[in-house]
C-alpha distance (Angstrom), angle and dihedral (degrees) to the residues before:
residue distance angle dihedral
M1 . . .
T2 3.81 . .
K3 3.81 122.4 .
D4 3.81 90.6 -107.3
Q5 3.82 92.2 50.9
Q6 3.80 90.6 47.2
S7 3.81 91.2 50.0
T8 3.82 92.4 49.3
S9 3.79 93.1 46.5
I10 3.78 93.9 50.7
S11 3.81 94.7 42.5
N12 3.81 90.7 57.7
Q13 3.79 86.3 74.3
F14 3.80 89.2 67.6
A15 3.81 90.9 87.5
Q16 3.80 93.6 52.2
R17 3.76 112.5 113.5
S18 3.79 131.3 -140.1
A19 3.78 116.7 -99.8
L20 3.80 90.2 -122.3
P21 3.84 110.6 117.8
A22 3.78 110.3 -97.8
A23 3.79 140.2 129.4
P24 3.82 109.0 -78.4
R25 3.79 117.0 -105.2
R26 3.77 132.2 -168.0
G27 3.77 111.0 -101.0
P28 3.81 122.2 -127.7
V29 3.79 126.1 -93.7
V30 3.80 107.7 -109.3
H31 3.77 140.1 -153.8
A32 3.80 114.6 -172.6
E33 3.79 135.8 -175.7
F34 3.80 136.8 167.3
L35 3.82 121.3 -124.6
Y36 3.80 118.7 -155.2
N37 3.79 141.5 -158.0
P38 3.77 120.0 -109.0
P39 3.86 100.5 -98.8
E40 3.79 95.4 -116.9
L41 3.83 93.1 60.7
G42 3.78 97.7 66.3
L43 3.78 139.3 -99.0
Y44 3.81 101.1 -78.1
C45 3.80 133.3 75.5
H46 3.78 137.0 172.4
C47 3.80 149.5 164.2
P48 3.84 106.2 36.8
S49 3.80 125.6 -167.0
L50 3.79 126.8 -160.2
V51 3.79 134.5 -156.6
Y52 3.82 130.8 -176.0
T53 3.80 110.1 -152.0
T54 3.79 128.2 -145.6
G55 3.80 86.7 -111.6
G56 3.81 90.9 59.5
D57 3.82 98.0 -107.3
L58 3.79 121.5 135.2
L59 3.80 118.0 -142.0
A60 3.79 123.8 -170.5
V61 3.80 126.5 -172.2
W62 3.80 131.1 -176.1
Y63 3.77 139.3 153.0
A64 3.80 125.9 -100.2
Y65 3.79 126.4 -159.2
P66 3.82 137.6 177.8
E67 3.83 99.9 -129.1
Q68 3.84 117.4 -38.5
E69 3.81 115.7 55.0
C70 3.82 93.5 -136.6
V71 3.80 96.6 46.6
E72 3.83 126.4 79.6
G73 3.79 94.5 -12.8
S74 3.82 115.8 176.1
L75 3.80 130.3 -170.8
V76 3.82 120.0 -118.2
L77 3.81 125.5 -164.0
A78 3.82 124.6 -162.8
R79 3.81 127.7 -177.4
R80 3.79 139.1 -157.3
L81 3.77 111.4 -165.0
A82 3.80 121.4 -136.2
G83 3.79 110.6 -86.9
E84 3.81 93.9 16.9
S85 3.79 124.9 111.5
R86 3.81 99.3 -155.7
W87 3.79 132.9 63.5
I88 3.79 124.2 -119.5
R89 3.80 108.9 -122.7
G90 3.81 115.3 -94.2
R91 3.78 122.7 -98.4
K92 3.77 132.2 -159.3
L93 3.79 119.2 -99.8
F94 3.83 123.8 -148.5
D95 3.79 110.9 12.0
H96 3.79 96.5 -162.7
L97 3.80 106.4 51.6
K98 3.81 109.6 138.5
S99 3.81 95.9 -157.3
S100 3.79 135.1 52.7
A101 3.83 111.2 -87.7
G102 3.79 127.9 -145.8
N103 3.81 151.4 152.5
P104 3.82 100.6 37.6
V105 3.82 124.7 -167.6
L106 3.81 126.0 -162.7
L107 3.80 125.2 -156.2
E108 3.78 138.0 165.6
E109 3.80 114.0 -133.9
P110 3.83 120.9 -139.3
G111 3.81 90.6 -101.2
G112 3.79 93.4 54.3
A113 3.80 100.7 -101.5
I114 3.82 115.9 135.0
R115 3.79 113.8 -132.0
L116 3.78 124.1 -161.7
L117 3.80 120.7 -158.8
F118 3.79 121.0 -171.5
V119 3.79 140.6 143.9
L120 3.78 133.4 -108.0
L121 3.78 115.4 -154.3
K122 3.80 109.3 -128.0
G123 3.80 88.3 -176.1
K124 3.78 137.4 15.3
Y125 3.81 102.2 -67.1
W126 3.81 145.7 27.0
N127 3.81 93.4 -84.4
D128 3.81 85.8 69.6
A129 3.81 92.8 52.5
E130 3.80 120.7 132.5
L131 3.81 116.1 -158.7
Q132 3.81 112.6 -125.8
S133 3.80 133.5 -168.3
S134 3.80 133.9 -155.1
V135 3.81 130.6 172.3
S136 3.80 134.2 -149.4
H137 3.81 121.1 -159.6
D138 3.81 94.8 -177.3
G139 3.79 102.5 59.2
G140 3.79 96.6 -84.1
V141 3.81 100.0 -48.4
T142 3.80 96.7 112.3
W143 3.80 129.8 18.6
T144 3.77 137.6 -158.5
M145 3.80 119.9 -113.9
P146 3.83 107.5 -81.7
A147 3.79 116.8 -106.6
A148 3.80 133.0 -175.5
L149 3.80 112.4 -89.3
L150 3.82 93.2 -159.0
P151 3.82 129.8 -8.3
D152 3.84 96.5 -124.4
R153 3.81 113.0 123.1
G154 3.79 114.5 -130.3
L155 3.82 93.6 23.6
M156 3.82 111.5 141.2
A157 3.81 141.7 163.3
R158 3.79 129.6 -151.3
H159 3.82 105.7 175.8
P160 3.83 136.1 36.0
P161 3.80 126.1 -96.1
V162 3.79 130.4 -103.6
A163 3.83 120.2 -121.3
L164 3.80 118.1 -121.9
A165 3.80 126.8 -147.2
D166 3.82 92.8 -99.4
G167 3.81 92.5 54.4
S168 3.79 94.3 -101.0
L169 3.79 120.6 136.0
L170 3.80 122.8 -130.9
L171 3.81 110.5 -155.2
P172 3.82 123.0 -165.0
A173 3.81 109.4 -137.4
Y174 3.79 140.4 158.0
N175 3.78 141.4 -160.3
E176 3.80 119.8 -121.2
V177 3.83 91.5 -156.2
S178 3.80 99.3 52.8
R179 3.81 94.5 26.2
Q180 3.80 89.5 -134.5
S181 3.78 130.1 135.4
M182 3.78 124.0 -136.6
L183 3.78 143.9 167.7
L184 3.79 123.1 -115.1
K185 3.79 119.5 -157.9
S186 3.80 130.9 -156.2
A187 3.79 131.4 179.9
P188 3.84 121.0 -149.4
P189 3.03 128.8 -42.5
H190 3.83 81.9 34.0
E191 3.78 97.4 -139.7
E192 3.82 96.0 119.0
W193 3.80 121.4 57.8
E194 3.79 132.8 -173.9
R195 3.78 136.2 -179.3
S196 3.81 108.4 -100.5
Y197 3.81 102.8 172.6
L198 3.81 137.0 14.3
F199 3.80 121.3 -158.7
K200 3.79 105.3 -139.1
P201 3.81 103.2 -147.4
S202 3.80 111.9 88.1
G203 3.77 121.0 -142.4
L204 3.82 95.6 52.3
I205 3.80 113.2 109.2
Q206 3.82 145.8 157.3
P207 3.83 94.9 39.7
A208 3.82 122.1 -160.5
L209 3.82 115.6 -151.0
V210 3.83 125.6 -156.5
R211 3.79 136.4 174.5
L212 3.80 116.6 -122.9
G213 3.80 100.0 175.1
P214 3.83 144.6 -19.2
K215 3.82 92.6 -59.8
Q216 3.78 100.2 5.8
L217 3.79 123.8 103.7
A218 3.78 133.1 170.5
I219 3.78 129.2 -162.3
F220 3.80 127.8 -164.0
F221 3.81 125.7 -159.9
R222 3.78 135.5 -163.1
P223 3.81 116.2 -139.2
S224 3.81 123.2 -118.9
S225 3.81 93.1 -155.6
D226 3.81 140.6 11.3
P227 3.00 135.8 -17.6
R228 3.79 89.7 62.5
L229 3.79 98.9 -145.6
T230 3.80 134.4 119.0
W231 3.82 115.1 -109.0
R232 3.81 131.5 -149.8
S233 3.81 141.1 -164.0
H234 3.82 133.0 -176.8
S235 3.78 138.6 -149.3
R236 3.80 126.9 -163.0
D237 3.81 97.0 -177.7
D238 3.82 101.0 60.4
G239 3.78 95.0 -88.1
A240 3.80 100.8 -47.3
T241 3.82 92.7 116.0
W242 3.80 133.4 12.6
S243 3.79 138.9 -157.1
P244 3.83 116.0 -112.6
P245 3.83 108.8 -86.2
M246 3.79 112.6 -98.0
Q247 3.79 134.0 -169.8
T248 3.79 119.8 -103.5
S249 3.79 125.4 -151.6
L250 3.82 91.4 -108.6
P251 3.82 117.6 105.1
N252 3.79 122.7 -131.1
P253 3.83 125.1 -170.6
L254 3.83 93.1 -153.3
S255 3.81 92.9 -78.4
G256 3.80 137.5 126.0
L257 3.80 123.2 -86.2
S258 3.80 137.9 -166.6
A259 3.81 132.7 -145.4
F260 3.82 135.0 -164.9
T261 3.80 138.1 160.5
T262 3.81 134.0 -127.2
Q263 3.82 125.3 175.2
N264 3.83 95.0 -13.0
R265 3.79 90.9 -49.7
V266 3.80 124.8 114.1
T267 3.79 119.9 -144.3
L268 3.78 123.9 -160.4
V269 3.81 122.0 -158.1
Y270 3.80 112.5 -160.8
N271 3.80 146.4 127.3
H272 3.79 104.7 -75.3
T273 3.81 99.7 -145.7
E274 3.79 140.2 81.5
K275 3.82 91.7 -149.1
H276 3.78 120.0 105.7
Q277 3.82 93.2 -95.8
R278 3.79 138.5 93.3
Y279 3.81 100.7 -129.6
P280 2.95 148.3 122.3
L281 3.80 101.3 42.3
S282 3.79 106.8 -148.2
L283 3.78 144.1 166.4
S284 3.80 133.9 -140.9
H285 3.82 132.8 -172.7
S286 3.82 130.3 -138.5
S287 3.80 126.6 -169.8
D288 3.82 95.3 -178.2
E289 3.80 102.3 60.3
G290 3.79 94.7 -85.0
I291 3.80 100.2 -50.6
T292 3.81 95.5 114.5
W293 3.80 128.8 17.8
E294 3.80 139.9 -152.0
G295 3.78 118.8 -146.2
P296 2.91 146.9 -24.9
W297 3.80 107.1 -126.4
H298 3.78 113.3 -174.9
I299 3.79 119.2 -127.2
E300 3.81 95.1 -179.2
V301 3.81 127.4 10.5
L302 3.83 103.7 172.6
P303 3.84 112.8 118.0
I304 3.81 95.3 -110.0
E305 3.78 131.4 99.0
V306 3.82 109.8 -76.1
S307 3.77 103.8 165.7
Y308 3.80 152.3 132.4
P309 3.80 98.2 50.5
S310 3.80 124.5 -163.3
F311 3.82 111.0 -166.0
L312 3.80 133.6 170.2
A313 3.79 140.4 171.0
D314 3.80 119.0 -126.0
D315 3.81 128.2 -149.9
K316 3.83 93.9 -98.9
G317 3.80 100.4 65.3
S318 3.81 97.0 -93.1
V319 3.78 132.6 119.3
H320 3.81 120.6 -145.4
G321 3.79 126.3 -166.0
V322 3.79 143.2 174.3
Y323 3.78 129.5 -167.9
T324 3.79 143.0 164.5
Y325 3.80 112.3 -83.2
N326 3.82 112.5 -159.5
R327 3.82 89.0 -40.5
R328 3.82 87.1 -83.0
M329 3.79 101.3 89.9
I330 3.79 142.6 -0.7
K331 3.78 116.4 -110.9
Y332 3.80 123.1 -146.4
V333 3.82 121.6 -160.2
S334 3.80 134.3 173.4
Y335 3.76 136.4 -176.4
K336 3.81 141.6 172.3
T337 3.79 118.6 -102.7
E338 3.79 99.2 -170.0
R339 3.78 146.4 19.5
N340 3.83 122.9 -156.2
G341 3.81 89.5 -7.8
E342 3.81 94.6 -53.6
L343 3.81 126.6 111.3
L344 3.79 112.6 -109.3
W345 3.78 94.3 -152.0
Protein backbone atom coordinates (compact mmCIF):
# COMPACT_ATOMS: atom_id res chain seq x y z
CA MET A 1 0.00 0.00 0.00
CA THR A 2 1.38 3.42 -0.94
CA LYS A 3 1.58 6.30 1.55
CA ASP A 4 -1.30 8.07 -0.21
CA GLN A 5 -3.49 4.93 -0.10
CA GLN A 6 -2.63 4.42 3.57
CA SER A 7 -3.50 8.04 4.36
CA THR A 8 -6.85 7.81 2.54
CA SER A 9 -7.74 4.49 4.17
CA ILE A 10 -7.04 5.74 7.66
CA SER A 11 -8.71 9.11 7.14
CA ASN A 12 -11.99 7.39 6.23
CA GLN A 13 -12.34 6.63 9.92
CA PHE A 14 -12.80 10.34 10.59
CA ALA A 15 -16.55 10.05 10.00
CA GLN A 16 -16.95 7.18 12.46
CA ARG A 17 -19.00 8.15 15.48
CA SER A 18 -18.58 7.30 19.15
CA ALA A 19 -20.76 4.52 20.51
CA LEU A 20 -22.21 6.91 23.09
CA PRO A 21 -26.00 7.32 22.57
CA ALA A 22 -26.72 10.47 20.61
CA ALA A 23 -28.66 11.63 17.58
CA PRO A 24 -26.72 10.70 14.42
CA ARG A 25 -24.94 13.51 12.61
CA ARG A 26 -23.33 13.70 9.21
CA GLY A 27 -19.58 13.39 9.48
CA PRO A 28 -17.21 15.93 7.90
CA VAL A 29 -15.62 15.66 4.47
CA VAL A 30 -11.91 14.99 4.97
CA HIS A 31 -8.62 15.49 3.20
CA ALA A 32 -5.64 13.83 4.88
CA GLU A 33 -1.90 13.71 4.30
CA PHE A 34 1.17 12.57 6.22
CA LEU A 35 4.09 14.93 6.89
CA TYR A 36 7.54 13.44 7.48
CA ASN A 37 10.89 14.26 9.06
CA PRO A 38 13.90 14.90 6.87
CA PRO A 39 15.63 11.47 7.03
CA GLU A 40 18.78 12.73 8.73
CA LEU A 41 16.87 13.98 11.81
CA GLY A 42 15.74 10.61 13.10
CA LEU A 43 12.68 8.39 13.05
CA TYR A 44 10.52 10.08 15.69
CA CYS A 45 8.44 13.26 15.73
CA HIS A 46 5.97 14.93 18.06
CA CYS A 47 4.05 18.03 19.11
CA PRO A 48 3.08 19.83 15.86
CA SER A 49 1.74 23.37 15.61
CA LEU A 50 -0.19 24.88 12.70
CA VAL A 51 -0.76 28.41 11.43
CA TYR A 52 -2.93 29.71 8.57
CA THR A 53 -1.46 32.93 7.19
CA THR A 54 -3.30 35.93 5.80
CA GLY A 55 -1.88 34.97 2.41
CA GLY A 56 -3.58 31.57 2.59
CA ASP A 57 -0.47 29.44 3.24
CA LEU A 58 -0.45 26.72 5.87
CA LEU A 59 2.72 26.25 7.92
CA ALA A 60 3.30 23.32 10.26
CA VAL A 61 6.20 22.90 12.67
CA TRP A 62 7.13 20.02 14.97
CA TYR A 63 10.20 18.53 16.59
CA ALA A 64 12.08 15.46 15.36
CA TYR A 65 14.41 13.29 17.42
CA PRO A 66 16.49 10.12 16.92
CA GLU A 67 15.31 8.08 19.93
CA GLN A 68 14.72 9.97 23.22
CA GLU A 69 12.31 12.91 23.03
CA CYS A 70 14.53 15.18 25.16
CA VAL A 71 17.79 14.41 23.35
CA GLU A 72 18.95 15.90 20.03
CA GLY A 73 15.57 17.38 19.17
CA SER A 74 15.42 19.46 15.98
CA LEU A 75 12.65 21.67 14.61
CA VAL A 76 11.04 20.84 11.24
CA LEU A 77 8.91 23.22 9.17
CA ALA A 78 6.58 22.14 6.34
CA ARG A 79 4.47 24.36 4.08
CA ARG A 80 1.37 24.13 1.91
CA LEU A 81 1.11 27.08 -0.43
CA ALA A 82 -2.19 28.88 -0.98
CA GLY A 83 -4.18 27.19 -3.73
CA GLU A 84 -2.14 23.98 -3.60
CA SER A 85 -3.45 20.64 -2.38
CA ARG A 86 -0.15 19.02 -1.36
CA TRP A 87 2.44 19.88 1.27
CA ILE A 88 6.07 20.71 0.50
CA ARG A 89 8.30 18.30 2.40
CA GLY A 90 9.54 19.54 5.78
CA ARG A 91 12.97 21.07 6.28
CA LYS A 92 15.12 21.53 9.34
CA LEU A 93 15.21 24.91 11.05
CA PHE A 94 18.26 26.29 12.88
CA ASP A 95 21.34 24.21 12.14
CA HIS A 96 23.42 25.46 15.05
CA LEU A 97 21.28 25.05 18.17
CA LYS A 98 23.43 23.73 21.02
CA SER A 99 20.55 22.24 23.02
CA SER A 100 17.70 19.86 22.26
CA ALA A 101 14.65 21.72 20.92
CA GLY A 102 10.99 20.90 21.47
CA ASN A 103 7.33 21.93 21.74
CA PRO A 104 7.15 24.60 19.01
CA VAL A 105 4.25 27.03 18.54
CA LEU A 106 3.52 29.07 15.40
CA LEU A 107 1.54 32.31 15.31
CA GLU A 108 0.93 35.17 12.90
CA GLU A 109 1.21 38.61 14.48
CA PRO A 110 -1.26 41.39 13.57
CA GLY A 111 1.32 42.98 11.25
CA GLY A 112 1.87 39.78 9.29
CA ALA A 113 5.12 38.56 10.81
CA ILE A 114 5.27 34.85 11.68
CA ARG A 115 6.60 34.15 15.16
CA LEU A 116 7.93 30.80 16.30
CA LEU A 117 8.08 29.92 19.98
CA PHE A 118 9.84 26.77 21.17
CA VAL A 119 11.96 25.51 24.04
CA LEU A 120 15.62 24.61 24.37
CA LEU A 121 16.43 22.11 27.09
CA LYS A 122 19.20 23.51 29.28
CA GLY A 123 19.20 20.22 31.19
CA LYS A 124 17.86 16.71 30.70
CA TYR A 125 14.09 17.26 30.87
CA TRP A 126 11.24 19.74 30.32
CA ASN A 127 11.65 21.33 33.76
CA ASP A 128 14.93 22.74 32.40
CA ALA A 129 13.22 24.23 29.34
CA GLU A 130 13.93 27.81 28.28
CA LEU A 131 11.29 29.46 26.07
CA GLN A 132 12.76 30.87 22.86
CA SER A 133 11.41 33.17 20.15
CA SER A 134 12.24 33.69 16.48
CA VAL A 135 10.50 35.80 13.82
CA SER A 136 10.08 35.49 10.05
CA HIS A 137 9.21 38.52 7.90
CA ASP A 138 8.99 36.56 4.65
CA GLY A 139 6.28 34.03 5.39
CA GLY A 140 8.51 31.49 7.11
CA VAL A 141 11.35 31.29 4.57
CA THR A 142 14.02 32.89 6.76
CA TRP A 143 14.11 33.35 10.54
CA THR A 144 15.87 35.57 13.03
CA MET A 145 18.36 34.07 15.48
CA PRO A 146 16.38 32.58 18.39
CA ALA A 147 16.48 34.47 21.67
CA ALA A 148 15.07 33.73 25.13
CA LEU A 149 11.55 35.08 25.58
CA LEU A 150 11.80 35.07 29.39
CA PRO A 151 14.52 33.64 31.66
CA ASP A 152 12.21 31.39 33.74
CA ARG A 153 13.25 27.72 33.68
CA GLY A 154 10.45 25.31 32.87
CA LEU A 155 8.37 27.95 31.06
CA MET A 156 6.65 26.50 27.97
CA ALA A 157 3.84 27.23 25.51
CA ARG A 158 1.69 24.82 23.52
CA HIS A 159 -0.86 26.98 21.68
CA PRO A 160 -0.87 30.44 20.03
CA PRO A 161 -2.01 33.69 21.63
CA VAL A 162 -5.21 35.67 21.15
CA ALA A 163 -5.06 39.30 19.96
CA LEU A 164 -6.61 41.98 22.16
CA ALA A 165 -8.31 45.18 21.01
CA ASP A 166 -5.21 47.30 21.67
CA GLY A 167 -3.01 45.06 19.51
CA SER A 168 -1.49 43.22 22.45
CA LEU A 169 -1.09 39.45 22.38
CA LEU A 170 -2.22 37.20 25.22
CA LEU A 171 -0.25 33.95 25.21
CA PRO A 172 -1.32 30.86 27.19
CA ALA A 173 1.73 29.30 28.86
CA TYR A 174 2.63 27.03 31.75
CA ASN A 175 5.54 26.08 33.98
CA GLU A 176 6.72 22.47 34.09
CA VAL A 177 8.26 22.98 37.56
CA SER A 178 5.24 24.43 39.37
CA ARG A 179 2.69 22.75 37.07
CA GLN A 180 0.79 26.02 36.85
CA SER A 181 -0.72 27.76 33.84
CA MET A 182 -0.44 31.47 33.19
CA LEU A 183 -0.97 34.16 30.58
CA LEU A 184 1.87 36.20 29.10
CA LYS A 185 1.12 39.57 27.54
CA SER A 186 3.02 41.56 24.93
CA ALA A 187 2.31 44.94 23.34
CA PRO A 188 3.42 45.70 19.75
CA PRO A 189 6.05 45.04 18.40
CA HIS A 190 5.80 41.95 20.63
CA GLU A 191 9.45 41.78 21.63
CA GLU A 192 8.87 42.22 25.37
CA TRP A 193 6.67 39.83 27.33
CA GLU A 194 5.43 39.82 30.92
CA ARG A 195 3.27 37.56 33.05
CA SER A 196 -0.22 39.06 33.24
CA TYR A 197 -2.20 36.34 35.03
CA LEU A 198 -1.44 33.19 37.04
CA PHE A 199 -4.03 30.45 37.45
CA LYS A 200 -3.73 29.33 41.06
CA PRO A 201 -4.57 25.61 40.90
CA SER A 202 -1.50 23.50 40.20
CA GLY A 203 -1.70 20.45 37.98
CA LEU A 204 -3.34 22.25 35.04
CA ILE A 205 -1.02 22.68 32.06
CA GLN A 206 -0.78 23.22 28.29
CA PRO A 207 -3.68 25.71 28.13
CA ALA A 208 -5.53 26.48 24.88
CA LEU A 209 -7.04 29.98 24.62
CA VAL A 210 -9.96 30.98 22.36
CA ARG A 211 -12.06 34.08 21.81
CA LEU A 212 -15.83 33.70 22.25
CA GLY A 213 -16.92 37.32 21.82
CA PRO A 214 -15.75 40.97 21.88
CA LYS A 215 -14.64 40.73 25.53
CA GLN A 216 -15.18 37.03 26.16
CA LEU A 217 -12.38 34.48 26.30
CA ALA A 218 -12.26 30.84 27.31
CA ILE A 219 -9.26 28.72 28.23
CA PHE A 220 -9.07 24.93 28.44
CA PHE A 221 -6.45 22.94 30.35
CA ARG A 222 -5.24 19.37 30.33
CA PRO A 223 -4.54 17.82 33.74
CA SER A 224 -1.10 16.54 34.78
CA SER A 225 -2.55 14.12 37.35
CA ASP A 226 -5.88 12.63 38.44
CA PRO A 227 -8.76 13.32 38.04
CA ARG A 228 -8.36 12.80 34.31
CA LEU A 229 -10.75 15.47 33.09
CA THR A 230 -10.40 18.59 30.96
CA TRP A 231 -10.77 21.89 32.85
CA ARG A 232 -12.07 25.30 31.76
CA SER A 233 -12.06 28.96 32.83
CA HIS A 234 -13.70 32.09 31.39
CA SER A 235 -13.02 35.82 31.19
CA ARG A 236 -15.52 38.55 30.35
CA ASP A 237 -13.07 41.47 30.48
CA ASP A 238 -10.59 40.46 27.75
CA GLY A 239 -8.38 38.42 30.04
CA ALA A 240 -7.98 40.83 32.96
CA THR A 241 -9.79 38.48 35.37
CA TRP A 242 -10.84 34.84 35.16
CA SER A 243 -13.36 32.51 36.75
CA PRO A 244 -11.93 29.75 38.98
CA PRO A 245 -11.01 26.74 36.79
CA MET A 246 -13.69 24.06 36.80
CA GLN A 247 -13.86 20.50 35.53
CA THR A 248 -15.72 19.73 32.33
CA SER A 249 -17.41 16.43 31.50
CA LEU A 250 -14.74 15.60 28.90
CA PRO A 251 -12.12 12.98 29.82
CA ASN A 252 -8.41 13.53 29.34
CA PRO A 253 -5.71 10.83 29.73
CA LEU A 254 -3.01 13.38 30.64
CA SER A 255 -2.50 14.44 27.02
CA GLY A 256 -2.53 17.67 25.02
CA LEU A 257 -5.69 19.18 23.56
CA SER A 258 -6.64 21.87 21.05
CA ALA A 259 -9.52 24.36 20.87
CA PHE A 260 -11.00 26.59 18.16
CA THR A 261 -14.26 28.42 17.47
CA THR A 262 -16.68 28.49 14.53
CA GLN A 263 -20.01 30.35 14.47
CA ASN A 264 -20.09 31.02 18.24
CA ARG A 265 -19.35 27.37 18.95
CA VAL A 266 -16.17 26.08 20.57
CA THR A 267 -14.70 22.76 19.47
CA LEU A 268 -12.26 20.75 21.54
CA VAL A 269 -9.93 18.17 19.97
CA TYR A 270 -8.59 15.69 22.53
CA ASN A 271 -8.12 12.03 23.44
CA HIS A 272 -11.56 10.88 24.57
CA THR A 273 -10.55 8.40 27.28
CA GLU A 274 -9.50 8.34 30.92
CA LYS A 275 -7.33 5.25 30.37
CA HIS A 276 -3.57 5.57 30.27
CA GLN A 277 -3.47 5.78 26.46
CA ARG A 278 -3.47 8.44 23.76
CA TYR A 279 -6.25 7.17 21.51
CA PRO A 280 -8.85 7.67 20.19
CA LEU A 281 -8.40 11.25 18.99
CA SER A 282 -11.83 12.87 19.10
CA LEU A 283 -13.65 16.18 18.94
CA SER A 284 -16.65 17.62 20.77
CA HIS A 285 -18.66 20.83 20.32
CA SER A 286 -20.06 23.25 22.91
CA SER A 287 -22.50 26.10 22.29
CA ASP A 288 -22.56 27.32 25.90
CA GLU A 289 -18.92 28.21 26.52
CA GLY A 290 -17.88 24.70 27.45
CA ILE A 291 -20.53 23.88 30.05
CA THR A 292 -22.19 21.12 28.02
CA TRP A 293 -20.82 19.19 25.04
CA GLU A 294 -22.05 17.38 21.94
CA GLY A 295 -20.15 14.33 20.74
CA PRO A 296 -17.61 12.91 20.68
CA TRP A 297 -16.80 12.23 17.03
CA HIS A 298 -13.70 10.11 16.56
CA ILE A 299 -10.95 11.35 14.27
CA GLU A 300 -8.70 8.31 14.76
CA VAL A 301 -9.58 5.04 16.49
CA LEU A 302 -6.54 2.81 15.81
CA PRO A 303 -4.75 1.72 19.03
CA ILE A 304 -1.64 3.85 18.42
CA GLU A 305 -0.62 7.21 19.79
CA VAL A 306 -2.59 9.97 18.03
CA SER A 307 -2.02 13.01 20.20
CA TYR A 308 -1.12 16.67 20.70
CA PRO A 309 -3.52 18.16 18.15
CA SER A 310 -3.25 21.68 16.76
CA PHE A 311 -6.47 22.69 14.96
CA LEU A 312 -7.78 25.97 13.55
CA ALA A 313 -10.61 27.32 11.41
CA ASP A 314 -9.78 29.42 8.36
CA ASP A 315 -11.83 32.22 6.80
CA LYS A 316 -13.31 29.97 4.08
CA GLY A 317 -15.37 27.58 6.20
CA SER A 318 -12.70 24.89 6.58
CA VAL A 319 -10.96 23.43 9.61
CA HIS A 320 -7.32 22.34 9.41
CA GLY A 321 -5.48 20.19 11.93
CA VAL A 322 -2.20 18.42 12.58
CA TYR A 323 -1.32 15.87 15.23
CA THR A 324 1.27 13.28 16.19
CA TYR A 325 0.69 9.94 14.45
CA ASN A 326 2.40 7.04 16.25
CA ARG A 327 5.43 9.29 16.85
CA ARG A 328 6.56 8.37 13.32
CA MET A 329 4.89 11.10 11.28
CA ILE A 330 2.64 14.13 11.58
CA LYS A 331 -0.84 13.79 10.13
CA TYR A 332 -2.70 16.69 8.52
CA VAL A 333 -6.50 16.63 8.10
CA SER A 334 -9.07 19.16 6.92
CA TYR A 335 -12.83 19.29 6.62
CA LYS A 336 -15.66 21.69 5.82
CA THR A 337 -17.74 23.06 8.68
CA GLU A 338 -20.52 24.71 6.69
CA ARG A 339 -22.33 24.87 3.37
CA ASN A 340 -24.28 27.96 2.22
CA GLY A 341 -23.77 29.52 5.65
CA GLU A 342 -25.19 26.55 7.56
CA LEU A 343 -23.25 24.14 9.79
CA LEU A 344 -22.89 20.69 8.26
CA TRP A 345 -22.67 18.91 11.59
